[in-house]
C-alpha positions, 0 to 999 in steps of 0.5 A: 517429926520422926522419932526413934526409940532404942533399947539394948539387949545382951552384953559382954560375958553375958550373951553371944550377941549384943543388940540395939533395936530401934522403933521408928514412928511419927511423934504423934503416933508415939503419943497415941501409942504411949497412952495405949501402952500405959493403959495396958500396964494399968490393966489388972494385974497392973505393973508400973513398967515393962521389962521383957527379962522380968516377964520371962522370969516372972520377977520384978514387976511380974513377981506373983503374976501367973504364966497366963496373966503374964502372957495375956498382958504381953499379948496386949502390949504386943498388939499396941505396937504391931502396926505398920506405922511403926518400923523395927530396925536393929543392929546386932553385934556378934560379941566374940567376933568383935572381941577377937577380930576388931576390939584388940586394934581399938582403944576405949571406948571403941573397943566396947561392944556398945560403941559401934552398934550405937553409932551404926544404928544412927546411919541405919535409921537415916537410910530407912528415913531417906528411903521413904523420902524424909529429909528433915532431922529426926530425933533418937532416944536411947535407954540410959546407959550410965557407963558406955552411953555417955562415952559413945555420945561423946564421939557421936559428932566425930563419927557423924562426920564420917557419914555421907552428906545426905545422912548427916543432914537427917541425923539428930544434932545429938542423941538423947538418953532417957529413963525407960521407966518414964519413957514408954516407947523405950519399954516397947524397944526393950521387947523387940531388942530381946526378941532380936537378941534371942533369935541371933544368939539361940535361933529361937525364943523357946516357949515365947516364939508365939510373941513373934506372931503377935508382932507380925503387923509391925513393919520390919526395916531392910536396913538391919545390920549384922556386925560379925567377922564377915562384916569386919573383914570388909572394912577398909578393903577398898581404896579411898576416893576424893570424897572419902579423903575429904571426909577424913579431913572433916573427921579430923577437924570434928575430932579437934573441935569436939575434944579440944586437941588434934588426933592422936591424943598425946598427953595423959589428960588428952588420952583420958578424955579421948577414952571417956574417963 
């Protein structure tokens, strides 16, 4: 079975972009890589878990560790995942473009920067797998996000109905949320999410540009997506065909089944459930 592990970097009022980065590999490969990752964590100086922000700031698990010790451990961790059997795929959202051009038209939870990257990375993962000839359902694991994660997941069955049939067939029935301190592949996704966010926000990793070279062996998906003003302008620009009209009816039916009432919500109770409150 193919598994994707997804972590985020950035956020509203914090960074220019918000990124979800997925690392995709066979379940057996992830079992091996988790063991290798754990072994590097335990090497002296040992750390209990890895977060790139803590490595950069030499705080948290990296408190008291020298620059050279940090760089050595980071190099070793990069080499664990810098293999062609692992594919990196990311969705990047330009926060200001989204908040200015799209969010004002949307209600919660769709108006939050987390929502569309969460839905979009599923379809990108599916296209990546279909391009390789995979047809079985995959599993997708996200780092826990206590506020927006549950709200986005609540809408997943509805959004999935908007995807083409072949995409729906390969997507998971439901995505999972796990603690990245316990699920080690999520720590690896934290690293790649940080890299993608730094490049998309600042154009470079500054003194950590060498990390990109250490990860050169990882496979990079062609199904990356940038959600910016240009992308937003293309939405809804084409006329619907018969298949798209049928899919819209399917979405309305999925909405009713998922939330227990028809679109649009009318009562206060319905509106609160619709927004995930």
